[in-house]
DSSP file (Angstrom, degrees, kcal/mol; ACC not computed):
  #  RESIDUE AA STRUCTURE BP1 BP2  ACC     N-H-->O    O-->H-N    N-H-->O    O-->H-N    TCO  KAPPA ALPHA  PHI   PSI    X-CA   Y-CA   Z-CA
    1    1 A M              0   0    0      0, 0.0     3,-0.1     0, 0.0     2,-0.1   0.000 360.0 360.0 360.0 139.0    2.2  -20.7   -1.1
    2    2 A A        -     0   0    0      1,-0.1    39,-0.1    39,-0.0     2,-0.0  -0.349 360.0 -88.6 -74.5 157.6    2.9  -17.5   -3.0
    3    3 A N        -     0   0    0     37,-0.2    37,-2.6    36,-0.1     2,-0.3  -0.329  45.1-146.7 -61.6 148.1    5.1  -14.8   -1.7
    4    4 A M  E     -A   39   0A   0     35,-0.2    56,-2.7    -3,-0.1     2,-0.4  -0.869   4.5-145.3-120.5 154.0    3.5  -12.2    0.5
    5    5 A L  E     -AB  38  59A   0     33,-3.2    33,-2.3    -2,-0.3     2,-0.6  -0.956   7.1-146.7-116.9 136.4    4.0   -8.5    1.0
    6    6 A K  E     -AB  37  58A   0     52,-3.7    52,-2.3    -2,-0.4     2,-0.5  -0.923  22.4-168.1-100.5 118.1    3.6   -6.6    4.3
    7    7 A I  E     -AB  36  57A   0     29,-3.1    29,-2.6    -2,-0.6     2,-0.4  -0.929   6.2-174.4-115.6 126.7    2.4   -3.1    3.5
    8    8 A K  E     -AB  35  56A   0     48,-2.7    48,-2.1    -2,-0.5     2,-0.6  -0.982  23.0-133.5-125.7 133.1    2.3   -0.4    6.1
    9    9 A L  E     + B   0  55A   0     25,-2.0    24,-3.5    -2,-0.4    46,-0.2  -0.740  32.7 164.9 -83.4 120.6    0.8    3.2    5.7
   10   10 A V        +     0   0    0     44,-2.7     2,-0.3    -2,-0.6    45,-0.2   0.582  56.5  47.9-112.3 -17.4    3.4    5.6    7.1
   11   11 A K  S    S-     0   0    0     43,-1.5    -1,-0.1     2,-0.0     2,-0.1  -0.926  86.2-103.3-128.5 153.2    2.3    8.9    5.8
   12   12 A S        -     0   0    0     -2,-0.3     3,-0.2     1,-0.1    -2,-0.1  -0.360  13.9-146.7 -72.2 149.0   -1.1   10.6    5.7
   13   13 A T  S >  S+     0   0    0      1,-0.2     3,-1.2     2,-0.1     8,-0.1   0.290  71.7 105.4 -95.7   8.5   -3.1   10.8    2.4
   14   14 A I  T 3  S+     0   0    0      1,-0.3    -1,-0.2     7,-0.0     7,-0.1   0.925  87.4  34.5 -56.4 -49.9   -4.6   14.2    3.2
   15   15 A A  T 3  S+     0   0    0     -3,-0.2    -1,-0.3     2,-0.0    -2,-0.1   0.315 100.0 111.0 -91.3  10.0   -2.4   16.2    0.8
   16   16 A S  S <  S-     0   0    0     -3,-1.2    -3,-0.1     1,-0.1    -4,-0.0  -0.361  78.6 -93.4 -81.7 161.9   -2.3   13.4   -1.8
   17   17 A K     >  -     0   0    0      1,-0.1     4,-2.1    -2,-0.1     3,-0.3  -0.381  38.7-112.5 -65.1 151.5   -4.0   13.3   -5.2
   18   18 A P  H  > S+     0   0    0      0, 0.0     4,-2.3     0, 0.0     5,-0.2   0.860 117.8  54.3 -57.6 -35.4   -7.5   11.8   -5.2
   19   19 A N  H  > S+     0   0    0      1,-0.2     4,-1.9     2,-0.2     5,-0.1   0.888 107.4  49.9 -66.8 -35.3   -6.2    8.8   -7.3
   20   20 A H  H  > S+     0   0    0     -3,-0.3     4,-2.4     2,-0.2    -1,-0.2   0.904 109.1  51.7 -69.5 -40.0   -3.5    8.1   -4.8
   21   21 A R  H  X S+     0   0    0     -4,-2.1     4,-2.3     1,-0.2    -2,-0.2   0.922 111.3  47.7 -58.7 -45.5   -6.0    8.2   -1.9
   22   22 A K  H  X S+     0   0    0     -4,-2.3     4,-2.3     1,-0.2    -1,-0.2   0.870 110.1  53.0 -64.1 -37.0   -8.2    5.7   -3.8
   23   23 A N  H  X S+     0   0    0     -4,-1.9     4,-1.3     2,-0.2    -2,-0.2   0.930 109.3  47.7 -64.9 -45.9   -5.2    3.5   -4.5
   24   24 A V  H  <>S+     0   0    0     -4,-2.4     5,-2.0     1,-0.2     4,-0.4   0.908 113.3  48.8 -62.7 -41.4   -4.2    3.4   -0.8
   25   25 A E  H ><5S+     0   0    0     -4,-2.3     3,-1.4     1,-0.2    -1,-0.2   0.882 106.5  55.9 -66.8 -35.5   -7.8    2.6    0.2
   26   26 A A  H 3<5S+     0   0    0     -4,-2.3    -1,-0.2     1,-0.3    -2,-0.2   0.782 101.1  58.6 -66.6 -26.2   -7.9   -0.2   -2.5
   27   27 A L  T 3<5S-     0   0    0     -4,-1.3    -1,-0.3    -3,-0.3    -2,-0.2   0.590 124.2-107.8 -75.9  -8.8   -4.9   -1.7   -0.8
   28   28 A G  T < 5S+     0   0    0     -3,-1.4     2,-0.5    -4,-0.4    -3,-0.2   0.636  75.4 135.1  93.2  18.1   -7.0   -1.9    2.4
   29   29 A L      < +     0   0    0     -5,-2.0    -1,-0.3     1,-0.1    -2,-0.1  -0.855  11.8 149.7-105.1 132.6   -5.3    0.8    4.3
   30   30 A R        +     0   0    0     -2,-0.5     2,-0.3     1,-0.3    -1,-0.1   0.644  59.8  45.0-126.9 -36.7   -7.2    3.5    6.2
   31   31 A K  S >  S-     0   0    0    -19,-0.1     3,-1.8     1,-0.0   -22,-0.3  -0.849  86.9 -99.5-118.5 150.6   -5.2    4.6    9.2
   32   32 A I  T 3  S+     0   0    0     -2,-0.3   -22,-0.2     1,-0.3     3,-0.1  -0.465 112.2  25.5 -62.9 134.2   -1.5    5.6    9.6
   33   33 A G  T 3  S+     0   0    0    -24,-3.5    -1,-0.3     1,-0.3     2,-0.1   0.252  88.3 136.5  92.0 -11.3    0.4    2.6   11.1
   34   34 A Q    <   -     0   0    0     -3,-1.8   -25,-2.0   -25,-0.2     2,-0.4  -0.462  38.8-155.9 -72.1 143.1   -2.1    0.1    9.7
   35   35 A V  E     +A    8   0A   0    -27,-0.2     2,-0.3    -2,-0.1   -27,-0.2  -0.958  13.0 179.9-122.7 135.2   -0.5   -3.0    8.2
   36   36 A V  E     -A    7   0A   0    -29,-2.6   -29,-3.1    -2,-0.4     2,-0.5  -0.954  20.6-138.0-129.8 155.0   -2.0   -5.4    5.6
   37   37 A E  E     +A    6   0A   0     -2,-0.3     2,-0.3   -31,-0.2   -31,-0.2  -0.963  27.7 176.1-113.7 124.7   -0.6   -8.5    4.0
   38   38 A K  E     -A    5   0A   0    -33,-2.3   -33,-3.2    -2,-0.5     2,-0.1  -0.905  36.0 -96.5-127.1 155.3   -1.2   -9.0    0.3
   39   39 A E  E     -A    4   0A   0     -2,-0.3     2,-0.9   -35,-0.2   -35,-0.2  -0.454  40.7-116.2 -68.2 139.9   -0.1  -11.5   -2.3
   40   40 A D        +     0   0    0    -37,-2.6   -37,-0.2    -2,-0.1    -1,-0.1  -0.706  60.3 132.8 -82.0 105.3    3.0  -10.5   -4.3
   41   41 A N  S  > S-     0   0    0     -2,-0.9     4,-2.3   -39,-0.1     3,-0.3  -0.932  70.4 -95.8-146.2 168.1    1.9  -10.2   -7.9
   42   42 A P  H  > S+     0   0    0      0, 0.0     4,-2.1     0, 0.0     5,-0.2   0.845 121.0  56.2 -59.7 -34.2    2.3   -7.6  -10.7
   43   43 A Q  H  > S+     0   0    0      2,-0.2     4,-2.0     1,-0.2     5,-0.2   0.926 110.7  43.4 -62.8 -45.8   -1.0   -5.9   -9.9
   44   44 A M  H  > S+     0   0    0     -3,-0.3     4,-2.6     1,-0.2    -1,-0.2   0.895 111.7  54.0 -65.9 -40.2   -0.1   -5.3   -6.3
   45   45 A R  H  X S+     0   0    0     -4,-2.3     4,-2.4     1,-0.2    -1,-0.2   0.881 108.8  49.5 -63.1 -39.2    3.4   -4.2   -7.2
   46   46 A G  H  X S+     0   0    0     -4,-2.1     4,-1.4    -5,-0.2    -1,-0.2   0.910 111.3  48.0 -67.5 -42.1    1.9   -1.6   -9.6
   47   47 A M  H  X S+     0   0    0     -4,-2.0     4,-0.8     1,-0.2     3,-0.2   0.913 113.7  47.8 -63.4 -41.4   -0.5   -0.2   -7.0
   48   48 A I  H >< S+     0   0    0     -4,-2.6     3,-0.8     1,-0.2     4,-0.2   0.906 106.6  57.3 -67.1 -40.6    2.3    0.0   -4.5
   49   49 A R  H >< S+     0   0    0     -4,-2.4     3,-0.7     1,-0.2    -1,-0.2   0.830 102.0  56.7 -60.4 -32.3    4.6    1.8   -7.0
   50   50 A K  H 3< S+     0   0    0     -4,-1.4    -1,-0.2     1,-0.2    -2,-0.2   0.817 123.3  22.9 -67.5 -30.1    2.0    4.6   -7.5
   51   51 A V  T XX S+     0   0    0     -4,-0.8     3,-2.3    -3,-0.8     4,-0.5   0.001  79.1 127.5-127.7  28.1    2.0    5.4   -3.8
   52   52 A E  T <4  +     0   0    0     -3,-0.7     3,-0.5     1,-0.3    -1,-0.1   0.720  67.3  68.2 -63.5 -20.2    5.4    4.1   -2.5
   53   53 A H  T 34 S+     0   0    0      1,-0.2    -1,-0.3    -4,-0.2    -2,-0.1   0.626 104.8  43.5 -72.4 -12.0    6.1    7.5   -1.0
   54   54 A L  T <4 S+     0   0    0     -3,-2.3   -44,-2.7   -44,-0.1   -43,-1.5   0.506 111.2  65.2-103.8  -9.4    3.3    6.9    1.5
   55   55 A L  E  <  -B    9   0A   0     -4,-0.5     2,-0.4    -3,-0.5   -46,-0.2  -0.677  59.3-146.8-118.4 163.3    4.1    3.2    2.3
   56   56 A E  E     -B    8   0A   0    -48,-2.1   -48,-2.7    -2,-0.2     2,-0.4  -0.999  26.4-166.0-121.4 128.2    6.7    0.9    3.8
   57   57 A V  E     +B    7   0A   0     -2,-0.4     2,-0.4   -50,-0.2   -50,-0.2  -0.954   9.6 179.2-123.0 135.6    6.8   -2.5    2.1
   58   58 A E  E     -B    6   0A   0    -52,-2.3   -52,-3.7    -2,-0.4     2,-0.4  -0.997  24.7-130.4-135.5 135.9    8.4   -5.7    3.3
   59   59 A E  E      B    5   0A   0     -2,-0.4   -54,-0.2   -54,-0.2   -56,-0.0  -0.697 360.0 360.0 -84.3 134.0    8.6   -9.1    1.7
   60   60 A I              0   0    0    -56,-2.7   -55,-0.2    -2,-0.4    -1,-0.1   0.368 360.0 360.0-128.1 360.0    7.6  -12.0    3.9
């Protein structure tokens, strides 16, 4: 099984750039406090890096 990442939205996307909002939504996050688990791969890491100021990420 591949490594997984637990991604939690901790800040609002209201004042964010439109591209950042779309990126957060593409990660599957809609509400503050929502957590999703995604596979750890370069594509996910790149998406997370763009909006890391809005997220908490934990390796599981």
